[in-house]
matplotlib code that plots the C-alpha trace (Angstrom):
import matplotlib.pyplot as plt

x = [0.0, 1.4, 1.4, 3.5, 0.4, -0.7, 2.7, 2.6, 4.1, 7.3, 8.7, 12.1, 12.9, 14.2, 11.0, 9.0, 10.9, 10.8, 7.0, 6.5, 8.8, 6.7, 3.6, 5.0, 5.8, 2.3, 0.7, 3.0, 2.1, -1.6, -1.4, 0.8, -1.7, -4.6, -2.7, -1.6, -5.1, -6.4, -3.8, -4.3, -8.0, -7.2, -4.4, -6.8, -9.1, -6.1, -4.9, -8.3, -8.8, -5.3, -6.0, -9.2, -7.8, -4.9, -7.3, -9.3, -6.2, -4.9, -8.3, -7.9, -4.6, -6.1, -8.9, -6.3, -4.8, -8.1, -11.4, -13.4, -11.6, -14.1, -14.7, -12.2, -13.2, -11.3, -11.3, -14.1, -13.8, -16.5, -17.2, -20.4, -21.4, -24.7, -25.8, -28.8, -26.4, -24.9, -26.0, -29.4, -27.9, -25.7, -28.5, -30.7, -28.5, -27.0, -28.2, -26.5, -25.7, -23.6, -21.0, -18.4, -15.8, -12.4, -13.7, -14.0, -17.4, -17.7, -20.7, -20.9, -24.2, -23.5, -24.5, -28.0, -28.6, -30.9, -28.4, -24.7, -23.4, -19.9, -21.6, -22.9, -20.9, -18.8, -18.9, -16.2, -17.2, -14.8, -16.4, -14.0, -14.3, -12.6, -10.6, -13.5, -15.9, -17.7, -18.0, -17.5, -18.1, -15.5, -16.9, -14.9, -16.9, -15.5, -16.3, -14.4, -13.4, -11.8, -8.3, -6.8, -8.1, -5.5, -7.1, -6.8, -3.4, -2.0, -3.9, -2.4, 1.1, 0.6, -0.5, 2.4, 4.8, 3.3, 4.0, 7.8, 7.6, 5.5, 7.8, 10.8, 9.1, 8.2, 11.8, 13.2, 10.8, 11.4, 15.2, 15.0, 12.7, 14.9, 18.0, 16.2, 15.0, 18.5, 20.0, 17.5, 17.7, 21.4, 22.5, 19.9, 21.0, 24.6, 23.5, 21.7, 24.8, 27.0, 24.6, 24.4, 28.2, 28.8, 30.5, 32.5, 35.7, 34.7, 33.8, 37.2, 36.6, 35.5, 31.8, 31.2, 29.5, 26.1, 25.4, 22.5, 22.6, 19.7, 21.3, 24.6, 22.8, 21.3, 24.7, 26.3, 23.5, 23.7, 27.5, 27.1, 24.5, 26.6, 29.6, 27.7, 26.3, 29.8, 31.1, 28.3, 28.9, 32.6, 31.8, 29.3, 31.8, 34.4, 31.9, 31.0, 34.7, 35.2, 31.9, 32.7, 35.5, 34.0, 30.6, 31.9, 34.3, 31.7, 29.5, 32.5, 33.4, 29.8, 29.9, 33.2, 32.0, 28.7, 30.7, 32.8, 29.8, 28.2, 31.1, 30.3, 27.6, 24.4, 21.0, 17.8, 17.1, 20.7, 20.5, 17.3, 19.0, 22.1, 20.0, 18.2, 21.6, 23.0, 20.0, 20.0, 23.7, 23.2, 20.4, 22.6, 25.4, 23.2, 21.6, 25.0, 26.4, 23.3, 23.6, 27.3, 26.8, 24.0, 26.2, 28.9, 28.1, 30.1, 30.2, 30.1, 27.0, 28.9, 29.5, 26.6, 25.4, 22.7, 20.1, 17.0, 14.5, 12.0, 14.6, 16.1, 12.8, 12.0, 15.4, 14.7, 11.2, 12.8, 15.5, 12.9, 10.2, 11.3, 9.6, 6.2, 6.9, 4.2, 2.0, -1.1, 0.5, 0.4, 2.6, 2.0, 4.3, 3.2, 6.1, 6.0, 5.2, 8.6, 11.9, 12.8, 16.6, 17.9, 21.4, 22.2, 24.1, 23.2, 24.0, 21.7, 18.9, 19.2, 18.9, 15.7, 14.0, 14.8, 13.6, 10.3, 9.5, 10.8, 8.7, 5.5, 6.2, 7.0, 3.9, 1.4, 0.4, -2.4, -3.3, -1.7, 1.3, 0.9, 4.0, 3.5, 6.2, 5.3, 8.1, 10.5, 7.7, 7.5, 4.4, 4.5, 1.1, 0.1, -3.5, -4.2, -7.2, -6.6, -9.6, -12.2, -11.1, -10.7, -7.8, -8.0, -4.2, -2.4, 0.7, 4.0, 6.7, 9.5, 13.2, 13.2, 11.0, 12.8, 16.1, 14.4, 13.3, 16.9, 18.4, 15.9, 16.5, 20.3, 20.0, 17.1, 14.8, 11.0, 9.3, 5.6, 4.0, 0.2, -1.6, -4.6, -7.9, -7.4, -4.1, -1.9, 0.3, 1.0, 4.5, 5.4, 9.2, 10.6, 14.3, 13.3, 13.4, 17.0, 18.0, 16.1, 18.3, 16.7, 17.1, 19.5, 17.7, 18.1, 20.3, 18.4, 20.5, 19.6]
y = [0.0, 3.4, 5.8, 8.5, 10.5, 10.6, 11.8, 15.2, 18.1, 19.5, 23.0, 24.4, 26.7, 29.4, 29.5, 29.5, 32.6, 34.3, 33.8, 35.3, 38.2, 38.8, 38.5, 41.1, 43.4, 43.1, 43.7, 46.7, 48.2, 47.7, 49.4, 52.1, 52.8, 52.9, 55.3, 57.4, 57.8, 58.6, 61.4, 62.6, 63.2, 64.6, 66.8, 68.1, 69.5, 70.8, 72.7, 74.2, 75.1, 76.7, 78.7, 80.1, 80.7, 82.6, 84.8, 85.5, 86.4, 88.7, 90.4, 90.9, 92.6, 94.8, 95.9, 96.9, 99.3, 100.3, 99.8, 100.3, 97.6, 95.5, 91.8, 89.4, 88.6, 87.0, 84.2, 81.7, 83.3, 85.4, 86.6, 87.0, 88.3, 86.3, 82.8, 84.1, 85.7, 82.4, 81.0, 79.3, 76.0, 75.9, 76.9, 74.2, 71.5, 73.1, 74.8, 77.5, 75.0, 73.0, 75.8, 75.9, 78.6, 77.9, 74.6, 73.9, 73.0, 71.0, 70.2, 68.8, 69.6, 67.0, 64.3, 65.8, 66.6, 64.4, 64.5, 64.5, 67.7, 69.2, 72.6, 71.4, 73.5, 72.3, 74.7, 75.2, 77.5, 78.7, 80.6, 83.1, 85.5, 88.8, 90.7, 93.2, 90.3, 90.0, 86.7, 86.3, 83.4, 82.9, 80.9, 79.1, 77.8, 75.7, 73.1, 70.1, 72.2, 74.9, 73.8, 77.2, 77.4, 77.5, 74.6, 72.4, 73.6, 72.7, 69.4, 68.6, 69.5, 67.3, 64.4, 64.8, 64.9, 61.8, 59.6, 59.7, 59.6, 56.4, 54.8, 55.6, 54.1, 51.0, 50.6, 51.0, 48.4, 46.0, 46.3, 46.0, 42.9, 41.3, 41.8, 40.2, 37.2, 36.7, 36.8, 34.3, 31.9, 32.0, 30.0, 27.3, 27.0, 26.7, 24.0, 22.1, 22.2, 21.1, 18.2, 17.1, 16.9, 15.3, 12.0, 9.6, 11.1, 14.6, 13.6, 14.7, 18.3, 20.8, 21.7, 25.2, 28.0, 28.7, 31.9, 30.6, 28.5, 26.3, 25.5, 24.8, 22.3, 20.6, 20.4, 18.9, 16.3, 15.4, 15.1, 12.8, 10.6, 10.2, 9.4, 6.7, 5.2, 5.2, 3.3, 0.9, 0.2, -0.3, -2.9, -4.6, -4.7, -6.2, -8.8, -9.8, -10.1, -12.5, -14.3, -14.9, -17.2, -18.6, -19.5, -20.9, -23.3, -25.6, -25.5, -26.6, -29.3, -30.7, -30.6, -32.5, -35.2, -35.7, -36.3, -38.9, -40.6, -40.8, -43.0, -45.5, -48.1, -46.8, -48.5, -46.8, -45.1, -43.8, -42.6, -40.5, -39.0, -38.2, -36.5, -34.3, -33.4, -32.5, -30.3, -28.6, -27.9, -26.6, -24.3, -23.1, -22.4, -20.5, -18.4, -17.7, -16.5, -14.3, -12.7, -12.0, -10.6, -8.3, -7.2, -5.8, -2.5, -3.0, -6.8, -8.0, -9.9, -12.3, -12.6, -12.0, -15.1, -15.8, -17.9, -19.7, -18.3, -21.2, -23.9, -22.2, -22.0, -25.7, -26.7, -24.7, -26.3, -29.7, -29.0, -27.7, -30.2, -32.1, -29.3, -30.6, -34.2, -35.4, -32.3, -32.0, -29.4, -29.4, -27.3, -26.2, -24.2, -22.4, -21.1, -18.4, -19.6, -18.2, -19.2, -16.1, -15.6, -13.1, -11.8, -11.5, -13.0, -16.6, -16.5, -13.5, -15.0, -18.3, -16.7, -14.8, -17.6, -20.3, -18.0, -17.2, -20.8, -22.0, -19.3, -20.5, -24.2, -23.7, -21.5, -23.8, -26.6, -27.6, -26.1, -25.3, -23.3, -21.7, -20.4, -18.4, -16.9, -14.3, -12.5, -11.5, -11.3, -14.3, -14.8, -17.2, -17.7, -20.1, -20.8, -22.2, -24.5, -25.5, -23.7, -24.6, -21.9, -19.2, -18.7, -16.2, -15.9, -14.1, -15.6, -14.1, -13.1, -15.0, -14.3, -15.6, -12.8, -10.3, -11.4, -11.1, -7.5, -6.5, -8.2, -6.6, -3.2, -3.8, -4.7, -2.5, -5.5, -5.3, -7.5, -6.9, -9.1, -9.2, -10.8, -12.9, -13.2, -17.0, -16.3, -17.0, -14.6, -13.7, -12.4, -10.9, -10.7, -9.0, -8.3, -5.8, -5.5, -4.5, -8.0, -9.5, -11.0, -10.4, -13.3, -12.5, -12.2, -15.2, -14.8, -15.2, -17.0, -16.9]
z = [0.0, -1.0, 1.9, 0.4, -0.6, 3.0, 4.4, 6.0, 4.1, 5.4, 5.1, 5.7, 8.6, 6.2, 4.2, 7.4, 8.7, 5.3, 5.1, 8.6, 7.6, 4.5, 6.6, 9.0, 6.1, 4.7, 8.1, 8.7, 5.3, 6.0, 9.4, 8.0, 5.2, 7.7, 10.0, 7.1, 5.8, 9.3, 9.8, 6.2, 7.0, 10.4, 9.0, 6.4, 9.1, 11.1, 8.0, 7.4, 11.1, 11.2, 8.1, 9.4, 12.9, 11.4, 9.4, 12.6, 14.6, 11.8, 11.9, 15.7, 15.1, 12.4, 14.7, 17.3, 14.7, 13.0, 14.9, 11.7, 9.7, 7.6, 8.3, 6.6, 3.1, 0.2, -2.3, -1.1, 2.5, 4.1, 7.6, 9.5, 12.9, 13.3, 12.5, 10.5, 8.0, 6.9, 3.6, 3.6, 2.3, 5.4, 7.8, 6.4, 7.7, 10.9, 14.1, 16.2, 18.9, 16.5, 16.4, 19.1, 19.6, 18.0, 16.7, 13.0, 11.8, 8.5, 6.4, 2.9, 1.3, -1.5, 1.1, 1.4, -2.2, -4.3, -7.2, -7.0, -8.4, -8.2, -7.6, -4.2, -1.8, 1.1, 4.1, 6.7, 9.6, 12.3, 15.2, 16.8, 19.8, 19.2, 21.8, 22.3, 23.2, 19.9, 18.0, 14.3, 12.0, 9.4, 6.5, 3.8, 0.9, -1.9, -4.4, -5.8, -8.8, -6.7, -7.4, -6.7, -3.1, -0.4, 1.3, -1.7, -2.5, 0.9, 0.8, -2.6, -1.5, 1.6, -0.6, -2.9, 0.0, 1.6, -1.5, -1.4, 2.4, 2.2, -0.3, 1.9, 4.9, 2.9, 1.6, 5.1, 6.6, 3.7, 4.1, 7.9, 7.8, 5.1, 7.3, 10.3, 8.2, 6.8, 10.3, 11.5, 8.6, 7.9, 11.0, 10.4, 6.7, 8.0, 10.4, 7.6, 5.3, 8.2, 9.0, 5.4, 5.1, 8.5, 7.8, 9.9, 8.4, 9.7, 13.2, 14.5, 13.1, 15.7, 15.8, 14.3, 16.2, 14.6, 16.6, 18.7, 21.8, 20.6, 17.2, 18.9, 21.2, 18.2, 16.5, 19.6, 20.0, 16.3, 16.5, 19.5, 17.8, 14.7, 16.8, 18.7, 15.5, 14.0, 17.1, 16.9, 13.2, 13.9, 16.7, 14.4, 11.5, 13.8, 15.1, 11.5, 10.7, 13.6, 13.2, 9.5, 10.6, 13.8, 12.3, 9.1, 10.9, 12.5, 9.3, 7.3, 9.9, 9.7, 5.9, 5.8, 8.3, 6.4, 3.2, 5.1, 6.5, 3.1, 2.0, 4.7, 4.3, 5.8, 6.3, 5.2, 8.5, 8.8, 5.2, 5.8, 8.9, 6.9, 4.2, 6.8, 8.4, 5.0, 4.1, 7.4, 7.1, 3.6, 4.7, 7.6, 5.3, 2.9, 5.7, 7.1, 3.8, 3.3, 6.7, 6.3, 2.8, 4.0, 6.9, 4.5, 2.8, -0.3, -0.6, -4.2, -5.3, -7.5, -11.2, -13.6, -15.4, -18.0, -16.2, -17.5, -15.0, -15.3, -15.1, -12.1, -10.3, -11.0, -9.5, -6.4, -6.0, -6.3, -3.8, -1.2, -1.8, 1.4, 3.4, 2.2, 3.3, 5.8, 5.1, 2.9, 0.7, -3.1, -5.3, -8.9, -11.1, -14.2, -16.2, -18.9, -22.5, -23.5, -22.1, -20.0, -19.6, -17.2, -16.5, -12.8, -9.9, -9.5, -5.7, -5.0, -7.2, -5.4, -2.0, -3.0, -4.8, -2.3, 0.6, -1.1, -1.8, 1.6, 3.3, 1.4, 2.2, 5.9, 6.5, 4.8, 7.1, 4.7, 1.4, -2.0, -3.1, -6.5, -8.3, -11.5, -13.8, -16.3, -18.0, -15.2, -12.6, -10.2, -8.0, -5.1, -3.4, -0.6, 0.0, 3.5, 4.0, 7.6, 8.9, 6.3, 3.9, 6.6, 9.0, 11.9, 12.3, 9.5, 8.1, 9.4, 7.1, 8.9, 8.5, 4.9, 3.6, 5.7, 4.0, 0.6, 1.4, 2.3, -0.8, -3.1, -1.6, -2.0, -5.7, -6.6, -7.2, -6.6, -4.0, -3.0, -0.4, 0.0, 2.9, 1.9, 3.8, 4.5, 6.3, 3.3, 1.4, -2.2, -2.9, -6.3, -7.1, -10.2, -10.8, -13.4, -17.2, -17.0, -16.2, -19.2, -21.9, -25.3, -27.8, -30.7, -34.1, -36.4, -39.5, -42.7, -45.3, -49.0]

ax = plt.figure().add_subplot(projection="3d")
ax.plot(x, y, z, "-o")
ax.set_aspect("equal")
plt.show()
């Protein structure tokens, strides 16, 4: 069953930090834009209030020099002494209590009009108390098209000034956040590069300083773990070297003595016992060679030979048929219609095929073993009928199938076991199309 599609997605720490830096930049820009718009609106009323207040104070100074000075009046600016003198359009949407001394009062008649028209006036009223105690109302009236008004001119200049200021702030924030992200991700990237290049040959090198205490702790723990693994592998390698001699010696002694005993006259019972001893010794020798070969990283797999796949399987079935003696087990082999020839190591292929067939024979107390060869794909299936077609206990893989898995992983062969409902197992083995030997084309003679 393929579980790669369900594996959780991973992400690098560098990308994680950069994403948060980008998120921080976006949030900062949004907040900055909101604050800027707020202060632009607030600044607009401050500019208008300052302008009208300045006119009122200048009129106060003028009254001090000339008591008969007329009320301030200019481009879109008028002055009144009573609320009733204000334009009717303004008085239609405001009351005298709405006006407070030295506070700007704003009203846009376009909001109350039935039709949107650029001629709908916007009124700014600034009530001011003169030094002699009188109150005046300074009114500024403008429309959207009044581009030459002081109010719009200052507002336009402020808007133009805010554009380069905003760009400068954005640039400074982007540079600052990029520097922070770089400082945060660079040590983790250095740790990743160091970990990827950490080999047993470089364990003696000093551990670099990654700038952060947490990363240094990770590096030290990783270095310690790799060092422990290296020591464990060295001990295992030394054990295999010694076991290679110590375990082969008794197997060789048993094999030699069996050959001597076979030369002696034996009765039928002794001959059967000798045959079992010989088979057990051969299996032990084969298992020992397999374990020692798997324990060496760069052990050769043997020379490549051209092997008739079907004949090879038939020979292995014949050699292992003793495993079905005394059991109600039948075996059927269906070879491919064409004689499939593969080029591979005979020793490695023998280990895989014999273990697959042996595993099926040993785990079938009663039933049938079906072996099918199609091209380079071999299927070994055992059907268990001990429990009237159903078996509650699933078949275990055993050491044989585990060895097959490791050998196939070592040689890039394919092996797929499937558990059956009756407790049996179907295993498909395929050394791959690369091992297939194509027949040479026949020469046509005239």
